[in-house]
C-alpha positions in Angstrom: 4.3 -6.5 25.9 6.7 -7.1 23.0 8.7 -3.9 23.3 11.9 -4.0 21.3 14.7 -1.5 21.8 14.2 2.0 23.0 13.5 5.3 21.3 16.2 7.8 20.5 15.4 11.3 21.6 14.9 13.8 18.7 14.2 17.5 18.5 10.5 18.0 19.2 10.1 14.9 21.3 9.4 14.8 25.0 12.3 15.8 27.3 13.9 18.8 25.6 17.4 20.0 26.1 16.2 23.2 27.8 14.4 21.2 30.4 17.5 19.1 31.1 19.7 22.3 31.6 17.5 23.4 34.5 18.3 20.3 36.5 21.9 19.9 35.3 23.4 20.6 38.8 20.6 18.9 40.7 21.1 15.1 41.0 17.7 14.6 42.5 16.2 16.6 39.6 18.1 14.4 37.1 16.8 11.3 38.7 13.2 12.6 38.7 13.5 13.6 35.0 15.0 10.2 34.0 12.2 8.4 35.8 9.6 10.6 34.1 11.2 9.9 30.7 11.4 6.1 31.3 7.7 6.1 32.3 6.7 8.0 29.2 8.7 5.7 26.9 7.9 2.4 28.6 5.1 2.8 31.1 2.4 2.6 28.5 0.5 5.7 29.7 0.1 8.8 27.4 2.7 7.5 25.0 2.3 8.7 21.4 2.3 5.8 18.9 1.5 4.9 15.4 0.0 1.7 14.1 1.2 0.1 10.9 -2.2 -0.1 9.2 -2.9 -2.7 6.5 -6.7 -2.5 6.7 -6.9 -6.1 7.8 -7.7 -7.9 11.0 -4.3 -8.3 12.5 -3.3 -4.6 12.4 -6.7 -3.8 13.8 -6.5 -6.2 16.7 -2.9 -5.1 17.5 -4.2 -1.5 17.5 -7.0 -2.4 19.9 -4.7 -4.4 22.2 -2.3 -1.5 22.3 -5.1 0.9 23.3 -6.2 -1.5 26.0 -2.6 -1.5 27.3 -2.9 2.3 27.7 -0.9 3.4 24.6 -2.0 6.6 22.9 -2.1 5.5 19.3 -2.6 8.7 17.3 -1.5 7.8 13.7 -2.1 5.1 11.2 0.8 4.6 8.8 -0.1 3.0 5.5 2.2 2.3 2.5 0.6 2.5 -0.9 1.7 2.4 -4.6 -0.2 5.0 -6.6 -3.3 4.8 -4.4 -3.3 1.0 -3.8 -2.1 -0.3 -0.5 1.0 -2.4 -0.4 -0.3 -4.9 2.1 -3.7 -5.9 0.9 -4.2 -4.1 -2.4 -6.9 -1.8 -1.1 -7.8 1.6 -2.6 -6.4 4.3 -0.4 -9.9 5.8 -0.1 -11.1 2.7 1.7 -8.3 2.9 4.2 -9.0 6.6 4.6 -12.6 5.8 5.7 -11.3 3.1 8.1 -8.9 5.4 9.7 -11.4 8.3 9.9 -13.8 6.0 11.7 -11.0 5.1 14.2 -10.4 8.8 14.9 -6.7 8.5 13.8 -4.6 10.7 11.6 -3.6 8.9 8.4 0.0 9.0 7.2 -0.1 7.6 3.7 3.3 7.1 2.0 3.5 6.5 -1.8 6.2 4.0 -2.5 7.2 1.1 -4.8 8.8 -2.1 -3.5 12.3 -1.1 -4.6 12.5 1.9 -2.1 9.9 0.6 0.3 12.2 0.3 3.3 13.8 3.7 2.8 10.4 5.4 2.5 9.0 3.6 5.5 11.9 4.7 7.6 11.6 8.3 6.5 7.9 8.2 7.4 8.7 6.7 10.9 11.5 9.2 11.4 9.1 12.0 10.6 6.7 10.6 13.2 9.5 10.4 15.8 10.2 14.1 15.2 6.5 14.7 16.1 6.9 13.0 19.4 6.0 9.4 18.5 8.0 6.9 20.5 6.5 3.5 19.5 5.1 1.8 16.5 2.5 -0.9 16.8 2.6 -3.9 14.4 0.3 -6.9 13.9 2.9 -9.6 13.3 2.2 -12.9 15.1 4.9 -15.5 14.5 7.0 -14.8 11.4 10.5 -14.2 12.8 11.7 -12.6 9.5 9.0 -10.0 9.8 9.8 -9.3 13.4 13.5 -8.8 12.7 12.7 -6.4 10.0 10.2 -4.4 12.2 12.7 -4.3 15.0 15.6 -3.1 12.8 13.8 -0.4 10.8 12.1 1.0 14.0 15.4 1.2 15.8 17.1 2.9 12.8 14.2 5.4 12.6 14.3 6.2 16.3 11.2 4.5 17.8 10.5 1.2 19.7 8.5 -1.6 18.1 5.5 -3.0 19.9 4.0 -6.3 18.8 0.9 -7.0 20.9 0.0 -10.2 19.1 3.4 -11.8 19.0 3.6 -15.4 20.2 -0.1 -15.7 20.8 -2.0 -18.8 19.6 -3.6 -17.9 16.3 -6.8 -19.8 17.2 -7.1 -17.8 20.4 -6.6 -14.5 18.4 -9.3 -15.5 16.0 -11.8 -16.3 18.7 -10.9 -13.1 20.5 -11.7 -11.2 17.3 -15.1 -12.8 17.0 -16.0 -12.5 20.7 -14.8 -8.9 20.7 -17.4 -7.9 18.3 -15.2 -7.1 15.3 -16.3 -7.3 11.7 -14.3 -8.2 8.6 -14.7 -9.8 5.2 -12.2 -12.1 3.4 -11.0 -10.2 0.3 -8.3 -12.5 -1.0 -7.4 -16.2 -0.8 -4.4 -18.1 -1.9 -5.9 -20.6 -4.4 -3.3 -23.2 -3.4 -4.8 -23.2 0.1 -8.4 -22.0 0.0 -10.9 -22.2 -2.8 -13.2 -19.6 -4.3 -16.1 -20.2 -1.8 -14.1 -18.5 0.9 -13.9 -15.2 -1.0 -16.3 -12.6 0.4 -17.2 -14.6 3.5 -17.6 -12.5 6.7 -15.0 -13.4 9.4 -17.6 -14.5 11.8 -17.7 -17.4 14.3 -18.7 -20.0 11.7 -16.0 -18.9 9.3 -13.4 -18.9 12.0 -14.3 -22.3 13.3 -14.1 -23.8 9.8 -10.8 -22.1 9.2 -9.3 -23.5 12.4 -10.4 -27.0 11.6 -9.2 -26.8 8.0 -5.9 -25.2 9.0 -5.2 -28.0 11.5 -6.1 -30.7 8.9 -4.0 -29.1 6.0 -1.2 -27.6 8.1 -1.5 -23.9 7.2 -1.8 -20.7 9.4 -5.4 -20.2 10.6 -4.7 -16.4 10.8 -3.4 -16.3 7.3 0.0 -15.2 8.6 1.8 -16.7 5.6 -0.6 -15.0 3.1 -3.2 -17.8 3.0 -5.9 -15.1 3.0 -6.4 -11.4 3.6 -9.2 -9.5 5.2 -10.8 -6.0 5.2 -12.0 -4.7 8.6 -15.5 -3.2 8.6 -16.1 -2.4 12.3 -15.6 -3.2 15.9 -15.3 -1.6 19.3 -12.8 1.1 18.4 -14.7 2.2 15.3 -17.0 5.3 15.6 -19.1 4.1 12.6 -20.0 0.9 10.8 -18.6 0.2 7.3 -19.8 -1.9 4.5 -18.4 -2.9 1.1 -20.4 -1.0 -1.6 -18.7 -2.2 -4.8 -16.4 -5.2 -5.3 -15.3 -7.2 -8.3 -14.0 -10.8 -8.1 -10.9 -11.6 -10.1 -7.9 -14.0 -10.2 -4.3 -12.8 -10.3 -0.9 -14.2 -9.3 -2.3 -17.3 -7.6 -5.0 -15.4 -5.6 -8.7 -15.1 -5.9 -9.4 -11.5 -5.0 -12.2 -9.1 -4.4 -11.2 -5.8 -5.8 -13.0 -3.5 -3.4 -13.6 -0.1 -5.0 -15.4 1.6 -2.1 -17.1 1.3 1.3 -19.9 3.2 2.9 -20.2 4.4 6.5 -23.1 5.0 8.8 -23.6 5.6 12.6 -23.3 2.6 14.9 -26.7 3.2 16.4 -28.2 2.4 13.1 -27.0 -1.2 13.4 -24.9 -3.3 11.1 -25.8 -4.8 7.7 -24.1 -7.4 5.5 -21.6 -6.1 3.0 -22.7 -5.7 -0.5 -20.4 -8.1 -2.5 
């Protein structure tokens, strides 16, 4: 399942020192406790986790797969710089509405790039002290990203879980569509994709076109190298539907972008509508 390393026990996490003292002179008790701890850390049942949440499709699909594997994802960790997310440049209030609809607790960390790693590790260490033993990430095939995730998680005292790692990107995109998820393309690298892709829903037609174009031009169909970014608006784990209320197109640093200022939310039973772009 992409598990890397093992969690370090901290005060407040499962398996306290007082519990261990009870079975100190009982080998059978020790064995039972070790088995219990191993299952809690690696068995995938009732294991407290966080998801590294960007607001885009890959972190969402990784979260969904982790839940299907039985992991208890309770927190969404998002890094932002003065209210704008580091990953996709989204206003923090948009991420707050996503996370609320997922029923998770948001852990938002304000940080610039210079101290990003230190602040990320501090946040993960804080979650480890609250009993979290795994972090879920949406990386697919960038080895440099995986190495960073593995290292910082180990140093912070948790294990790294990468449910999408090594999967065919075309398969993940089709799984997204067939799973009933909704997202919109909010940024495109102008050297790879033109302006007409901006604001398109990530539906079957868009995905099929992306796969064909990516094969022809030799880029990542999932946008793993930053070819495009998405904003998730709904899907099976969401309690409500979301839609873009206000967005302004702009061009900056080689990217066509939709500067999304807000999203609205309404009950799923009311049905879905197209985003207002």
